[in-house]
Every structure is written in structure tokens, then in C-alpha cells.
N, C-alpha and C positions, 0 to 999 in steps of 0.2 A: 431407530428413533433417536433423535438428538435431544439430549437432556440438559436443561439449565436448571439449577436447583429450584424446585417448586414450579417449574414450567415445562410442559411437554408440547412439542410441536410435531404434528403428524403429517405434514405435507411438504412437498418440495417444489421449488420453482425451478423449472428446467428450461433452458433456452434452446430452442430448436431453430437452427439456421435455415432449414429448408422452408419454413413458413414465416420467418422473421417475427415471431411472437413469443410471448412468455406464456407457458402452459403449466397447469398444475398436474402433476403425475402422482397418483396415490401409491404406486408401488416403489417410489423412491423417497429418500429422506432429504429434507431441506438442508442446503449447504450451511456451514457454520456461520458465514457472513450474513446470509439472509436470516438465520435464526436469531442472531444477535440484533439485527435490524428490527425484527419483529418484537424482540424483548425490549429494545429501547423505545419502540413505539408504545408498547404496553405500559412501560414505566412512565412515559409522558402522560398517558391517559390516567394513570393512577394518581399522579401528581395533580392533574387538573381536578379530578374528583375530590381529592383531599382539600384543596383550597376552596372549591365550591361549597363543600360541607362547612368549612370554617366561615365562609361568607354567609350562609344561611344561619349558622349558629349565632354569629355576632349581630347580623342585621335583621334577621327574621325573613321568613319565606315571602311574606307580602312585599317587603322592600326589594328583595332580590328579583322577583318576577316583574316588578314595576319599573318605572323610569323616574326615580327620585331625583330631585335637584341636588340634594345633599344626602349623604349616608355616612354611617359610622365607619371608621377605618377598621380594617381587619386586625386581628390580634397580631402581636409582633411576629410570632412564628408563622402565622397565616400569610402575612405580607412577605416574609422571606420565602415562603413556599411559592407564592405567586411569582416572585422575581426568578426563582429557580425554574419554574415552569416556562416562563418567557425565554430564559436562556436555553432550556432543554429543547424548545421548539426550534429556535434558531440553529442550534447545533445539529439537531436531528435532520433538518433539511439537507445540510451539507453532507452528513454521514450517509444518508439514504442515496443521494446522487452518486457519491463515490462508490458505495457498495454495488449499486446497480450497474454502473459502468465497468467496474472490476469484473463482475459476473458475466455481463454481456460480452466483454472483451476476452473472456476465458483466461484472465490473468490471476485468478484466485489460486493461492497456494497456502502453505502453512503460515507464512508471515502475515498474509492478509487475514487469516483466521485469528491469529494472535492479536492483530491490530483491532479487529472487531470486538474481541473479548475484552481487551484493555479499554476500548471506548465505552462499552456497556458498563463494566464495573466502575470505571471512573465516573460515569454519569450517576450511578447509584450512590457512590461516595460523595459526589458533589451535592446531590440533593440533601442527603443526611447532614453533611457539614453545613450547608446553607441554613437548613431549619434549626440546627443546634448552634448556629452562629460561631462556627469554628473557622475563622478567617483563613489561616494558613493551610488548613486541610482542604478547604474549599478551593483555594487557589491552586494547590498542587494537583487536586483531582481534575480541575478544569484544564490545566496545562497538559496533563497526561492524556485526556481525551483529545485535545487539540493535536498533540504529537501523533496520536494514532491516526487521525485524519490526514495529517501530513504524510505519514507512511503510505497510506492508500494512494494518495496523490503521486508520491514518488514512484510507486509501482506502475502507475498508469503512464508515466512519462519516461520510464527507463526500460 
């Protein structure tokens, strides 16, 4: 069982070249790269839920489920969380594609596992720094996640 603090993942994605498909195998453990991809996806969903709750809190449920011509702006931290969510989605797409290609190509190694871990924890730090308006921390976290994606790309082409 691969463990990320507070998160347990009990499945593995295993690529079987004989059938050219991705299958779930219960008797094996998820690779580190896929585990961090799952964790990053969960983080993105948590961010979405948090800003949606802020939206309901500020605007009210009736306004949120309707189509108002005008609505109240989110709280400052809620707006920053929304922007962080938008950034997380854009970054997650690239990260997911890179992880999947690395796994299918059987190029995963210790360095790709480290890159996946750096990406995930950089995303966690990025969201926290964005919400707390810590500009330099946010920027450093963003660059760290970007560099980890570049590393995965480097592995693919070398």
C-alpha cells in the first residue's frame, strides 16, 4: 500500500502490452507516479469544493443554482482560491499526460517518482500560498511544479 499522509490508495494501474489496455489489478500497488497523479486530482477537487462553498456562502444557494445577471463577488480568499483552482486544472492536464506517457513507455524510475512527489507538494504549497496571498511562495511553488513537469518531459525524450 502506497501512503501519502492522510491518503491511502489501494489499487494499481498496470499496463499490459499483450492487450494494449490499462487494467486495475487488486493484488498490486499503484505506482508512485500514478499515486501522486491521483492525489493531485483529489487536491483539485477539494479546491473546487472549497471555492464552491465560498460561492454559496457569499451569494446564497438560490443565486448559485440560478442564472443571475449580476452576482456578488467572492470573498478575497475565495477569489484567490478560484484562480488557484483554474491554475491547478491547467497544470493537472499536462502532469497527467506526462505521467501516463512515462508509465506506458515504461520509463518510470526513481527520478520520475521524485518529480511526481515534487509536483504534488508544490501544488499543495501553491494553493496555500495563493489563498494566503504569499506572492513569492506562490511563485516558487509554481516554478517547482513546472520544473518537475519539465523533468518528466526530459525523461521522455532522452
